C-alpha positions as CSV (number, residue, x, y, z in Angstrom):
1,M,19.0,1.4,184.7
2,V,20.4,-1.4,182.5
3,P,17.4,-3.1,180.7
4,N,19.5,-5.1,178.1
5,H,20.9,-7.7,180.5
6,M,21.0,-8.8,184.1
7,G,23.8,-9.9,186.5
8,I,24.6,-13.6,186.1
9,D,23.4,-14.3,189.7
10,S,20.3,-12.1,189.6
11,P,16.9,-13.3,190.9
12,W,15.6,-13.5,187.4
13,V,18.4,-15.9,186.3
14,I,17.5,-18.1,189.3
15,Q,13.7,-17.9,189.0
16,H,13.1,-17.3,185.2
17,P,15.9,-18.9,183.2
18,D,13.6,-19.0,180.2
19,W,13.6,-15.2,180.1
20,F,17.2,-15.2,178.8
21,I,18.8,-16.1,175.4
22,S,20.2,-19.6,176.0
23,L,21.0,-23.0,174.6
24,D,20.6,-26.5,176.0
25,Y,24.1,-27.2,174.9
26,S,27.4,-25.3,174.8
27,P,27.8,-23.5,171.5
28,F,31.5,-24.4,171.5
29,P,32.7,-27.9,172.6
30,S,36.0,-26.5,173.8
31,Y,34.3,-24.6,176.6
32,T,34.7,-26.0,180.1
33,F,32.9,-24.8,183.3
34,N,34.9,-26.3,186.2
35,G,35.2,-23.1,188.3
36,P,33.4,-22.2,191.5
37,N,29.7,-22.0,191.9
38,L,28.8,-18.3,191.9
39,S,25.2,-18.7,192.8
40,W,23.8,-17.5,196.1
41,D,20.8,-19.9,195.8
42,S,21.4,-23.5,196.8
43,R,19.0,-24.7,194.2
44,V,21.0,-23.4,191.3
45,G,24.6,-23.5,190.1
46,I,26.2,-20.7,188.1
47,Y,29.6,-21.3,186.4
48,L,31.8,-19.1,184.3
49,E,33.8,-20.6,181.5
50,D,37.3,-21.6,182.8
51,H,39.3,-19.3,180.6
52,Y,37.8,-16.4,182.3
53,Y,40.0,-17.0,185.3
54,D,43.3,-17.0,183.5
55,H,42.2,-14.1,181.2
56,S,43.0,-16.2,178.1
57,D,39.5,-16.1,176.6
58,A,36.1,-14.6,177.0
59,A,33.3,-17.0,176.4
60,V,29.9,-15.9,175.0
61,V,28.0,-18.0,177.5
62,F,28.0,-19.2,181.1
63,K,26.4,-22.4,182.5
64,R,23.3,-22.5,184.7
65,V,22.4,-25.8,186.4
66,D,19.2,-26.7,188.2
67,F,20.2,-29.0,191.0
68,W,16.7,-30.4,191.6
69,S,16.2,-31.4,188.0
70,G,19.8,-31.6,186.7
71,Q,18.9,-29.4,183.7
72,E,21.7,-27.4,182.2
73,K,21.3,-24.1,180.3
74,Y,24.0,-22.1,178.6
75,I,22.9,-18.5,178.9
76,Y,24.5,-15.9,176.7
77,H,26.4,-13.0,178.2
78,G,25.3,-9.5,177.3
79,N,27.1,-8.3,174.2
80,D,27.0,-5.4,171.8
81,G,29.1,-7.0,169.2
82,T,31.9,-4.4,169.3
83,S,34.4,-6.2,171.4
84,M,34.3,-8.8,174.2
85,P,31.1,-10.1,175.8
86,W,30.3,-8.7,179.3
87,N,31.1,-11.8,181.3
88,D,29.3,-10.7,184.4
89,T,25.9,-10.3,182.6
90,A,23.1,-12.5,181.3
91,Q,21.3,-11.4,178.1
92,L,17.5,-11.0,178.2
93,N,15.4,-12.4,175.4
94,Y,13.2,-9.6,174.1
95,L,11.4,-11.8,171.6
96,N,9.6,-13.1,174.7
97,P,6.6,-10.8,175.3
98,E,6.6,-11.8,179.0
99,V,10.2,-10.4,179.3
100,R,9.3,-7.1,177.6
101,E,6.3,-6.6,180.0
102,A,8.4,-7.6,183.0
103,V,11.1,-5.0,182.1
104,I,8.5,-2.3,181.4
105,Q,6.9,-3.0,184.8
106,T,10.3,-2.6,186.4
107,I,10.8,0.7,184.6
108,L,7.5,1.9,185.7
109,H,8.3,0.9,189.3
110,V,11.5,2.9,189.1
111,A,9.7,5.8,187.4
112,R,7.3,6.2,190.2
113,K,10.3,6.7,192.6
114,F,12.7,8.9,190.5
115,P,12.3,12.0,188.3
116,I,15.0,10.8,185.8
117,I,16.0,7.4,184.4
118,R,19.1,6.9,182.3
119,F,19.0,3.8,180.2
120,D,22.4,2.1,179.6
121,A,23.2,1.0,176.0
122,A,19.7,1.6,174.9
123,M,20.6,1.2,171.2
124,T,21.1,-2.5,171.7
125,L,17.3,-2.9,172.2
126,T,16.2,-1.3,169.0
127,K,14.7,-3.9,166.6
128,R,17.4,-3.2,164.0
129,H,20.3,-3.9,166.3
130,Y,18.7,-6.5,168.5
131,Q,18.1,-8.6,165.4
132,R,21.6,-7.9,164.1
133,L,23.1,-9.1,167.4
134,W,21.0,-12.1,168.4
135,Y,18.8,-13.2,165.4
136,P,20.7,-12.1,162.3
137,E,19.1,-12.4,158.9
138,P,20.2,-15.4,156.9
139,G,23.4,-14.7,155.0
140,S,24.5,-11.7,157.2
141,G,26.9,-13.8,159.2
142,G,26.0,-12.2,162.6
143,D,28.2,-10.1,164.9
144,I,28.2,-12.5,167.9
145,P,29.9,-15.9,167.6
146,S,27.4,-18.9,167.3
147,R,24.3,-16.7,166.7
148,A,24.3,-17.0,162.9
149,E,22.7,-20.4,163.1
150,H,19.8,-18.9,165.0
151,G,19.0,-16.2,162.4
152,M,15.5,-15.1,161.4
153,T,14.1,-13.3,158.3
154,K,12.9,-9.8,158.9
155,E,9.3,-11.0,158.6
156,Q,9.8,-13.7,161.3
157,F,11.6,-11.2,163.6
158,D,8.8,-8.6,163.1
159,Q,6.2,-11.2,163.9
160,A,8.0,-12.1,167.2
161,M,8.7,-8.4,168.1
162,P,6.1,-6.3,166.3
163,N,6.8,-3.0,168.0
164,E,9.9,-1.1,169.1
165,F,10.4,-1.8,172.7
166,W,11.4,1.8,173.5
167,R,8.3,3.2,171.8
168,E,6.2,1.1,174.2
169,V,8.3,2.3,177.2
170,V,7.9,6.0,176.3
171,D,4.1,5.6,175.7
172,R,3.6,3.6,179.0
173,V,5.6,6.0,181.1
174,A,3.8,9.0,179.6
175,Q,0.5,7.4,180.6
176,E,1.5,5.9,184.0
177,A,4.4,8.0,185.3
178,P,4.3,11.2,183.3
179,D,6.6,13.3,185.5
180,T,9.7,11.1,184.8
181,L,12.3,12.1,182.2
182,L,13.7,9.3,180.1
183,L,17.4,9.6,179.1
184,A,18.9,7.0,176.6
185,E,22.5,6.2,176.1
186,A,22.3,5.5,172.3
187,F,25.4,5.3,170.2
188,W,25.9,4.1,166.6
189,L,24.4,7.4,165.2
190,M,21.0,6.4,166.6
191,E,20.4,9.7,168.4
192,G,18.0,11.1,165.9
193,Y,16.0,7.9,165.7
194,F,15.6,7.8,169.4
195,V,14.1,11.2,169.7
196,R,12.3,11.4,166.4
197,T,10.7,8.0,166.1
198,L,11.0,6.5,169.6
199,G,10.0,9.7,171.4
200,M,12.8,9.4,174.0
201,H,13.0,12.6,176.1
202,R,16.8,12.9,176.0
203,V,19.5,11.0,174.2
204,Y,23.3,10.8,174.4
205,N,24.7,12.6,171.3
206,S,27.9,10.6,170.6
207,A,28.1,12.2,167.2
208,F,29.1,15.4,168.9
209,M,32.2,13.9,170.6
210,N,33.3,11.7,167.7
211,M,32.8,14.0,164.7
212,L,34.2,17.1,166.4
213,R,37.2,15.2,167.7
214,D,37.9,13.8,164.3
215,E,37.1,17.2,162.7
216,R,34.5,15.7,160.5
217,N,33.0,19.1,160.6
218,Q,30.9,18.9,157.4
219,E,29.3,15.7,158.7
220,Y,28.4,17.3,162.0
221,R,27.0,20.4,160.4
222,L,24.9,18.1,158.3
223,V,23.6,16.4,161.4
224,I,22.5,19.8,162.8
225,K,21.1,21.0,159.4
226,N,19.1,17.8,159.0
227,T,17.7,18.1,162.5
228,L,16.7,21.8,161.9
229,E,14.9,20.8,158.7
230,F,13.1,17.9,160.4
231,D,12.3,19.6,163.8
232,P,14.5,22.1,165.6
233,E,13.0,21.1,168.9
234,I,14.9,17.8,168.7
235,L,18.2,19.7,169.3
236,K,17.3,20.4,172.9
237,R,16.8,16.6,173.5
238,F,20.5,15.8,172.8
239,V,22.9,15.3,175.7
240,N,26.3,16.5,174.4
241,F,29.5,15.3,175.9
242,M,33.3,15.0,175.3
243,N,33.8,11.8,177.3
244,N,32.0,9.2,179.5
245,P,33.0,6.1,181.3
246,D,33.0,4.0,178.1
247,E,35.3,6.4,176.2
248,R,38.8,7.7,176.4
249,T,39.1,10.7,178.7
250,A,38.5,14.2,177.4
251,V,42.1,15.3,177.8
252,D,43.2,12.2,175.9
253,Q,40.8,12.9,173.0
254,F,40.9,16.7,172.9
255,G,44.0,17.8,174.8
256,K,44.0,20.9,177.0
257,G,44.4,23.7,174.4
258,D,42.2,25.8,172.2
259,K,40.6,22.8,170.5
260,Y,39.4,21.5,173.8
261,F,37.9,24.8,174.9
262,G,36.4,25.5,171.5
263,I,34.5,22.2,171.6
264,C,33.7,22.6,175.3
265,T,32.3,26.0,174.5
266,M,30.0,24.4,171.9
267,M,29.0,21.8,174.4
268,A,28.0,24.6,176.9
269,T,26.2,26.7,174.3
270,L,24.3,24.3,172.1
271,P,20.6,23.5,172.8
272,G,20.1,20.4,175.0
273,L,22.1,19.3,178.0
274,P,25.9,19.6,178.4
275,M,27.4,16.6,180.3
276,F,30.9,16.7,181.9
277,G,32.8,13.5,182.5
278,H,34.6,12.4,185.6
279,G,37.9,14.2,185.9
280,Q,37.3,16.3,182.7
281,I,37.6,19.7,184.4
282,E,40.6,18.6,186.5
283,G,42.4,17.2,183.4
284,F,42.6,13.5,184.6
285,A,43.9,11.2,181.9
286,E,43.1,7.8,183.5
287,K,40.2,6.0,181.9
288,Y,38.3,4.6,184.8
289,G,35.7,1.8,184.9
290,M,32.6,1.3,186.9
291,E,34.3,-1.6,188.7
292,F,37.1,0.6,190.0
293,R,37.2,1.0,193.8
294,R,39.7,3.8,193.4
295,A,41.9,5.6,190.9
296,Y,45.1,3.7,190.0
297,W,47.1,6.7,188.8
298,D,48.2,9.3,191.3
299,E,46.9,12.4,189.3
300,Q,46.6,15.9,190.6
301,P,44.1,18.5,189.3
302,D,45.6,20.8,186.7
303,P,45.1,24.3,188.3
304,N,45.5,26.1,184.9
305,L,42.9,23.9,183.2
306,I,40.5,24.5,186.1
307,E,41.1,28.3,186.1
308,R,40.4,28.4,182.3
309,H,37.1,26.5,182.9
310,E,36.2,29.0,185.6
311,R,37.0,31.9,183.3
312,E,35.6,30.7,180.0
313,I,33.1,27.8,180.6
314,F,31.4,28.2,183.9
315,P,30.0,31.7,183.2
316,L,28.3,30.2,180.1
317,L,26.8,27.5,182.1
318,R,25.3,30.1,184.4
319,R,23.6,31.7,181.4
320,R,22.2,28.5,180.0
321,H,18.8,30.2,179.6
322,L,20.3,31.8,176.5
323,F,21.3,28.4,175.0
324,A,19.2,25.5,176.3
325,E,16.1,26.0,174.1
326,A,15.8,25.5,170.3
327,K,13.0,27.8,169.2
328,D,15.4,30.7,168.5
329,F,18.4,28.6,167.5
330,L,19.9,29.2,164.1
331,L,23.0,27.8,162.3
332,Y,24.8,30.0,159.8
333,D,26.9,29.4,156.8
334,F,30.4,31.0,156.9
335,Y,31.1,32.4,153.5
336,T,34.7,33.0,152.5
337,P,35.8,35.9,150.1
338,E,36.0,33.2,147.4
339,G,32.3,32.6,147.7
340,Y,32.2,29.1,149.2
341,V,31.0,27.9,152.6
342,N,33.7,26.9,155.0
343,E,32.3,23.8,156.7
344,D,34.9,24.0,159.4
345,V,33.3,27.0,161.0
346,F,30.4,26.5,163.4
347,A,28.4,29.7,163.8
348,Y,25.0,29.8,165.5
349,S,22.8,32.2,167.5
350,N,20.3,31.7,170.2
351,G,18.5,33.7,172.8
352,S,15.9,34.1,175.4
353,G,13.4,37.1,175.5
354,H,15.4,40.1,174.4
355,E,18.8,38.6,175.1
356,Y,20.8,37.1,172.3
357,A,24.1,35.3,171.9
358,L,26.3,34.5,168.8
359,V,28.8,31.6,169.0
360,I,31.6,31.0,166.4
361,Y,34.1,28.2,166.5
362,H,36.7,27.2,163.9
363,N,37.4,23.5,164.3
364,K,40.5,23.3,162.2
365,F,44.2,23.8,162.4
366,A,44.2,26.6,159.8
367,S,43.2,30.2,159.3
368,T,40.1,31.5,157.6
369,R,38.1,34.6,157.0
370,G,34.6,35.4,155.8
371,W,31.1,36.6,156.6
372,I,28.2,35.3,158.6
373,R,25.0,36.5,156.8
374,T,22.2,34.0,156.5
375,S,21.1,30.9,158.4
376,V,20.7,27.5,156.9
377,H,17.2,26.3,156.3
378,Y,15.1,25.3,159.3
379,L,11.5,24.2,159.8
380,D,9.3,27.1,160.8
381,K,6.5,25.5,162.8
382,S,4.7,28.8,163.2
383,N,4.4,29.3,159.4
384,S,2.6,26.2,158.0
385,R,5.7,24.1,158.7
386,V,7.7,25.4,155.8
387,L,11.5,25.5,155.5
388,T,12.8,29.1,155.8
389,Q,15.9,31.1,156.5
390,K,16.8,34.2,158.5
391,S,19.5,36.7,158.3
392,L,21.8,37.5,161.2
393,G,20.1,40.9,161.4
394,E,16.7,39.4,161.7
395,A,17.7,36.8,164.2
396,T,19.3,39.3,166.6
397,R,16.9,42.1,165.8
398,I,19.5,44.4,164.5
399,P,18.0,47.8,163.3
400,N,18.1,48.2,159.6
401,E,18.4,52.0,160.0
402,P,21.1,54.6,159.7
403,G,22.3,56.1,163.0
404,Y,22.1,52.8,164.9
405,Y,25.1,50.8,166.1
406,T,25.3,47.2,167.4
407,I,27.7,46.4,170.2
408,F,28.9,42.8,170.9
409,R,30.8,41.7,174.0
410,D,33.1,38.7,173.3
411,H,33.0,36.5,176.4
412,V,36.3,34.8,175.5
413,S,38.5,37.9,175.2
414,G,36.3,40.3,177.3
415,L,36.5,42.9,174.4
416,E,33.6,44.8,172.9
417,Y,33.1,45.4,169.2
418,I,30.9,48.1,167.6
419,F,29.5,48.0,164.1
420,P,27.0,50.1,162.1
421,S,23.7,48.3,162.5
422,Q,22.6,48.8,158.9
423,D,25.8,47.4,157.5
424,L,25.5,44.4,159.8
425,Y,21.9,43.8,158.7
426,Q,22.7,44.1,155.0
427,N,26.2,42.5,154.7
428,G,26.6,40.4,157.8
429,L,29.5,40.1,160.3
430,Y,33.0,39.8,159.0
431,L,35.4,37.7,161.0
432,E,39.0,36.4,160.7
433,L,39.6,33.2,162.6
434,G,42.8,31.4,163.6
435,A,43.3,27.7,164.3
436,Y,40.6,26.5,166.8
437,Q,39.6,30.1,167.6
438,H,36.2,30.8,169.1
439,H,34.1,33.7,170.0
440,V,31.0,33.9,172.2
441,F,29.3,37.3,171.6
442,T,26.8,38.1,174.4
443,D,25.2,41.2,175.8
444,I,24.3,42.2,172.2
445,R,22.8,45.7,172.4
446,H,21.7,48.3,169.9
447,V,22.4,52.0,170.5
448,Q,21.5,55.1,168.7
449,E,23.9,57.9,167.9
450,D,23.1,61.3,169.4
451,A,24.8,64.5,170.4
452,Q,26.2,63.0,173.6
453,H,27.1,59.6,172.0
454,P,29.0,60.0,168.7
455,Y,29.2,56.2,168.0
456,G,29.7,56.7,164.2
457,P,33.2,58.2,164.3
458,L,34.2,55.7,167.0
459,A,33.1,52.7,164.9
460,A,35.0,54.1,161.9
461,Y,38.1,54.7,164.1
462,L,38.1,51.2,165.5
463,N,37.3,49.5,162.2
464,G,36.4,46.2,163.7
465,R,39.0,46.2,166.5
466,G,37.9,45.3,170.0
467,V,38.2,47.5,173.1
468,P,37.6,46.7,176.8
469,S,34.6,49.0,176.8
470,V,32.9,50.8,173.9
471,E,31.6,53.5,176.3
472,E,35.0,54.1,177.8
473,A,36.6,54.1,174.4
474,L,34.0,56.8,173.4
475,M,35.1,58.8,176.4
476,E,38.8,58.2,175.9
477,I,38.8,59.3,172.3
478,F,36.0,61.8,172.0
479,L,36.0,63.2,175.5
480,Q,39.7,63.8,175.6
481,S,39.3,67.5,175.1
482,V,36.7,67.7,177.8
483,R,38.7,65.7,180.3
484,S,41.8,67.8,179.6
485,A,39.8,71.1,180.0
486,F,38.2,69.8,183.2
487,A,41.6,68.8,184.6
488,E,42.9,72.3,184.0
489,L,39.9,73.8,185.9
490,V,39.9,71.2,188.7
491,N,43.4,70.6,189.9
492,P,45.1,71.2,193.3
493,N,47.5,73.9,192.2
494,F,44.8,76.0,190.6
495,F,42.6,75.5,193.7
496,R,45.5,76.6,196.0
497,W,46.1,79.7,193.9
498,I,42.4,80.6,194.1
499,Q,42.3,80.2,197.8
500,T,45.3,82.4,198.5
501,N,43.4,85.2,196.7
502,Q,40.3,85.1,198.8
503,V,38.9,88.5,199.6
504,K,39.7,89.6,203.2
505,T,39.5,93.4,202.7
506,Y,37.3,95.9,201.0
507,E,39.9,96.3,198.3
508,A,39.5,93.4,195.8
509,S,41.0,94.7,192.6
510,H,43.7,92.0,192.8
511,L,40.8,89.4,192.4
512,Q,40.3,90.2,188.7
513,P,43.2,88.0,187.4
514,V,42.0,85.0,189.4
515,L,38.4,85.4,188.1
516,D,39.7,86.0,184.5
517,E,41.6,82.7,184.7
518,V,38.5,80.9,186.1
519,E,36.3,82.3,183.3
520,Y,38.9,81.4,180.7
521,K,39.2,77.8,181.9
522,A,35.5,77.3,182.3
523,L,34.9,78.7,178.8
524,R,37.4,76.2,177.4
525,L,35.6,73.3,179.2
526,L,32.1,74.4,178.1
527,T,33.2,74.9,174.5
528,S,34.7,71.4,174.4
529,I,31.4,70.0,175.8
530,Q,29.4,71.9,173.2
531,E,31.6,70.5,170.4
532,I,30.8,66.9,171.3
533,T,27.2,67.4,172.3
534,A,26.2,69.9,169.7
535,A,24.2,71.6,172.5
536,K,22.6,75.0,172.0
537,G,23.7,76.7,175.2
538,E,26.0,79.8,175.4
539,P,29.4,78.8,176.7
540,A,30.5,82.5,177.2
541,Q,27.4,83.3,179.3
542,I,27.7,80.1,181.4
543,S,31.4,80.7,182.0
544,Q,30.6,84.1,183.4
545,Q,28.2,82.5,185.9
546,V,31.0,80.2,187.0
547,R,33.2,83.3,187.5
548,Q,30.5,84.9,189.6
549,Y,30.0,81.8,191.7
550,V,33.8,81.6,192.4
551,A,33.7,85.3,193.2
552,S,30.8,84.6,195.7
553,L,32.9,82.0,197.5
554,L,35.9,84.3,197.6
555,Q,34.0,87.1,199.1
556,V,32.2,85.1,201.9
557,N,35.1,85.8,204.3
558,A,35.1,89.5,203.5
559,I,31.4,89.8,204.1
560,L,31.6,87.8,207.3
561,E,34.3,90.3,208.6
562,L,31.9,93.1,208.0
563,L,29.4,91.4,210.3
564,S,31.9,90.9,213.2
565,P,31.8,94.3,214.9
566,E,28.0,94.4,215.3
567,T,26.7,90.9,215.7
568,T,24.0,89.4,217.9
569,P,24.8,86.4,220.0
570,Q,22.8,84.3,217.6
571,T,24.8,85.6,214.6
572,R,28.1,85.0,216.5
573,A,27.1,81.4,217.2
574,A,26.2,81.0,213.5
575,L,29.6,82.4,212.4
576,E,31.4,80.2,214.9
577,Y,29.6,77.2,213.5
578,L,30.6,78.1,209.9
579,Q,34.2,78.4,210.8
580,H,34.5,74.8,212.0
581,Y,33.9,71.8,209.8
582,P,33.0,68.6,211.8
583,R,34.9,65.6,210.6
584,G,34.2,62.7,212.9
585,Q,35.2,63.7,216.5
586,Q,37.4,66.5,215.2
587,F,36.8,70.0,213.7
588,V,38.5,71.4,210.6
589,Q,38.8,75.1,209.9
590,W,36.8,76.7,207.0
591,S,40.2,77.7,205.6
592,D,41.3,74.1,205.3
593,P,42.5,73.3,201.6
594,L,40.2,70.3,201.5
595,V,37.2,72.3,202.4
596,W,38.0,74.8,199.7
597,G,38.7,71.9,197.3
598,V,35.2,70.5,197.8
599,L,33.6,73.9,197.5
600,L,35.5,74.7,194.3
601,G,35.0,71.2,192.9
602,W,31.3,71.6,193.5
603,I,31.2,75.0,191.7
604,M,33.3,73.8,188.7
605,S,31.2,70.6,188.3
606,T,27.8,72.2,188.7
607,F,27.4,74.4,185.6
608,P,28.4,72.2,182.6
609,G,24.8,70.9,182.3
610,K,23.6,74.4,181.5
611,I,24.9,73.9,178.0
612,I,22.0,71.4,177.5
613,H,19.3,73.0,179.8
614,P,19.4,76.4,181.5
615,I,17.2,75.4,184.4
616,D,17.2,71.6,184.9
617,F,21.0,71.3,184.6
618,A,22.1,69.9,188.0
619,E,21.3,66.2,187.2
620,I,22.9,66.5,183.8
621,S,26.1,67.9,185.3
622,R,26.1,65.1,187.9
623,S,25.5,62.4,185.4
624,W,28.4,63.7,183.2
625,L,30.6,63.7,186.2
626,V,30.1,59.9,186.5
627,E,29.6,58.9,182.8
628,W,32.6,60.8,181.6
629,H,34.7,59.7,184.6
630,L,35.4,63.4,185.5
631,D,34.9,62.3,189.2
632,K,38.3,60.6,188.8
633,T,39.9,64.0,188.3
634,L,38.1,65.2,191.4
635,A,39.4,62.3,193.4
636,E,43.0,62.9,192.3
637,T,42.7,66.6,193.3
638,F,41.4,65.8,196.7
639,K,44.1,63.2,197.3
640,A,46.7,65.9,196.4
641,L,45.1,68.3,198.8
642,G,45.5,65.8,201.6
643,A,42.6,63.4,201.6
644,V,43.2,59.8,202.6
645,D,41.6,57.0,200.4
646,H,38.4,56.7,202.4
647,D,37.8,60.5,202.7
648,N,38.8,60.8,199.1
649,E,35.9,58.7,197.8
650,R,33.6,60.2,200.4
651,L,34.4,63.8,199.4
652,T,34.1,62.9,195.7
653,N,30.6,61.5,196.3
654,L,29.8,64.6,198.4
655,V,30.5,66.9,195.4
656,K,27.8,65.0,193.4
657,L,25.3,65.5,196.2
658,L,26.1,69.2,196.5
659,I,25.4,69.6,192.8
660,S,21.9,68.2,193.3
661,H,21.1,69.8,196.7
662,H,23.0,73.2,196.7
663,T,19.7,75.2,196.3
664,W,18.0,73.5,199.2
665,A,17.6,76.6,201.3
666,E,16.2,78.7,198.5
667,D,13.8,76.0,197.5
668,L,12.7,75.6,201.1
669,Y,12.0,79.2,201.9
670,Q,11.2,80.2,198.3
671,I,12.2,83.8,199.0
672,S,15.5,85.6,199.1
673,P,16.9,86.8,201.4
674,L,16.0,84.0,203.8
675,Q,14.2,86.0,206.4
676,A,10.7,84.5,206.5
677,G,9.2,82.5,209.4
678,Q,10.2,79.0,210.3
679,P,10.0,76.5,207.4
680,E,8.4,73.1,207.6
681,P,11.4,70.8,208.3
682,L,9.7,67.7,206.8
683,R,9.8,69.3,203.3
684,L,13.5,69.6,203.6
685,L,14.1,66.1,205.2
686,H,12.0,64.4,202.5
687,S,14.2,65.8,199.7
688,W,17.3,64.6,201.5
689,F,16.2,61.3,203.0
690,T,14.6,60.0,199.7
691,D,17.8,60.4,197.8
692,P,19.6,57.0,197.8
693,D,23.0,58.7,197.5
694,V,22.3,60.9,200.5
695,Q,21.1,57.8,202.4
696,R,24.5,56.2,201.7
697,F,26.3,59.3,202.8
698,L,24.3,59.4,206.0
699,G,25.0,55.7,206.7
700,F,21.4,54.5,206.6
701,N,21.3,50.9,207.9
702,R,18.6,48.6,209.2
703,Y,19.3,46.8,212.5
704,Q,16.7,44.8,214.4
705,D,14.0,46.1,212.1
706,I,14.9,49.7,212.8
707,L,16.3,52.1,210.2
708,W,19.2,54.2,211.7
709,F,21.5,56.9,210.4
710,N,25.0,57.9,211.5
711,R,25.5,60.8,213.9
712,E,28.8,62.1,212.6
713,A,27.7,61.8,209.0
714,F,24.5,63.8,209.7
715,A,26.5,66.6,211.5
716,E,28.9,66.7,208.6
717,W,26.1,66.8,206.0
718,L,24.3,69.7,207.8
719,W,27.5,71.7,207.9
720,W,28.1,71.3,204.1
721,M,24.5,72.2,203.4
722,Y,24.9,75.3,205.6
723,G,28.1,76.4,203.8
724,V,26.8,75.9,200.2
725,A,23.6,77.7,201.1
726,I,25.6,80.8,202.2
727,V,27.7,80.8,199.1
728,H,24.6,80.3,196.9
729,W,22.8,83.1,198.6
730,V,25.7,85.5,198.1
731,Y,25.8,84.5,194.4
732,T,22.1,85.3,194.0
733,Q,22.6,88.7,195.6
734,I,25.7,89.8,193.7
735,G,24.1,89.0,190.3
736,A,25.8,91.1,187.7
737,E,27.6,93.5,190.1
738,P,31.3,93.8,189.5
739,P,33.0,91.6,192.1
740,G,34.7,93.3,195.1
741,E,32.7,96.6,195.1
742,V,32.8,98.1,198.6
743,H,29.3,99.3,198.5
744,A,28.0,96.0,197.4
745,L,29.7,94.2,200.3
746,Q,28.4,96.7,202.8
747,E,24.9,96.4,201.5
748,L,25.0,92.6,201.7
749,S,26.3,92.4,205.3
750,H,23.1,93.1,207.1
751,P,20.8,90.8,205.2
752,L,23.5,88.1,205.2
753,G,23.6,88.4,209.0
754,N,19.8,87.7,209.2
755,M,20.1,84.9,206.7
756,I,22.9,82.9,208.4
757,A,21.2,83.4,211.8
758,N,17.8,82.0,210.5
759,L,19.6,79.2,208.7
760,Y,21.7,78.3,211.7
761,S,18.5,78.2,213.8
762,L,17.1,75.5,211.5
763,I,20.4,73.5,211.4
764,H,20.6,73.7,215.3
765,R,17.0,72.4,215.6
766,L,17.7,69.5,213.2
767,L,20.8,68.6,215.2
768,E,18.8,68.6,218.5
769,A,16.0,66.6,216.9
770,A,18.5,64.0,215.6
771,E,20.0,63.7,219.1
772,A,16.6,63.3,220.7
773,S,15.6,60.6,218.2
774,G,18.6,58.5,219.0
775,Y,19.4,58.6,215.2
776,R,16.4,56.5,214.3
777,V,15.0,57.7,211.0
778,E,11.3,57.3,211.8
779,R,11.6,58.8,215.3
780,F,13.7,61.6,213.9
781,L,11.0,62.6,211.5
782,E,8.5,62.7,214.3
783,V,10.7,64.8,216.5
784,A,11.6,67.2,213.7
785,L,7.9,67.8,212.9
786,L,7.2,68.7,216.6
787,A,10.3,71.0,216.6
């Protein structure tokens, strides 16, 4: 809305000529008005000054003629005194109270229809500037030709216009249309006055564009500091911009390089409202006007500029909740080693809830270095309205305790930085900044060092350098020995060597070298884990258990051979089922290298957690597999053993599930050997179906409001559960027996036969129940219960 002036042919010019600043005579005798009548109303003639048509002059008035009375008025064009008058406008006379009320009523009419009103050139209607332009004080000369002779003293002007027009507008809108936001375009450093004194909801902040462009950094820091000392909430009422239709384009003023993006980052991260101009993101250089029907220059969007906006600016706009408010905003001084404040550096923090961000920008073609420690003074409304300061540590809640570390992620570079929290709290953040360099530190988090996370040595090693991920750097540097040891234990060549030595006869003395090597490699892995976790477990004892588990797997075939001569039909069916691994529509032999790879990978990955807890170790082992990226080693091993990419990822996830569920049969029956009566299937299914990772493996999906699972995946899952249950049972029976003893194998053959038969019966029932249910989860649970 443009409240300062009207169009020269507007209804008010026709109906209320006395509402405009005018004369009964031409202010300059040389003016002539012989052009066409521009009025749409036959009662009135409207004529522009003749020089308008040949562009040789711009008159300050136009002529209005009443045809029924012959009266002539010379109405002033709108004018802000900075350049030429606006020759298509008529200037309203705000000394007339009738005019002020008519404009206010129009504003209220608009306010009842729209949630936001933007007022054009609002600063021209403040008392100070309205008098300067149209009724200048005697002796001031005036800024608009011919107006000096119509000057007023300040007392006379105040009598004619006792109150600020915008104060009246704000108060009336608050009373009569309270849901409308008022936004003022106010230049000439009037921003603070409009929000502090006049109460405008939002105001254009031209100081942001002009001062940062011209690198008047000390002046703009002073603007922010003064605002913080008066009322920090005012900051969020500023509309910050780098260009608008009245200014040169952003690319013309700021270029396309680091200076542009540093200032654009400030625009996106300061409290208030960021405003982008037409063509700013695309890099258009043509200054367009409101009268343009189309662009005159054939410009194409700059893809590199757009991409950098998408990478650096747009993500910040999507996190405006961190920056838009002012209650947690703090501006910091940047102290150089010489002890002075570098006014060219803008450093400020803000946040929302428990999230904080720290922004730093160096608006100078130079290099600098120094510390961010303490904020400038600000008005603390919660504490008797006193001026106070905060340290960076207080503002971002950095723990002032040893053993804590603070991690920053720099949005600009994507790197993370780690510092001792106590040092940050007491000494501040040290930075070295190049020309127009900026940082936006987000995702600030505080971590505590413990046995599994040795942050202290990492922080000392990095010494302020950034890394893509602190957690990954921690693993790369301090888990190198663990990863190396795990890779020696879990690798395709070692797995093939183990498989070729599986026990097939009663004589198993040749198995000792294999198991010795397994125990040695497991001991090395467990010792490396103990070194970085300072855990209290016994690596030697746990490595022997790994040895026994591998021995159990190697002896399964030998024990099964002992069962072959005298087996019942049920046992033969169970043995036949074990020998064939279902993969989709095909079957794979038990002896397939990938089958052995999964089983050995499961065994080698299961026991490391015992170094922390002897009983509840499975989930520890599983989490280390992911957190320490040991699953990547598993994936590489499976790929070398013949897995394709899809199966490779699936088998790696399968190992994680086997770690968690390998004792399922023992937990279900709660006795060993597994010879008791039929178990309750729902107990078993609940432990599987409530695990989100098992759900993903089984292909849970909802279609037409029914929860389904995948047939092939469920058959594969049951086979793996069957296989690991047999291996685990053998392990529990061998105990401390020397592996490969003939009498031990013979003694195990009969109970093993009973166990695999009972277990196969349960598996077979579950397969039949799944088929009967049509692979619908709820129906399957009902059928399994009846079975």
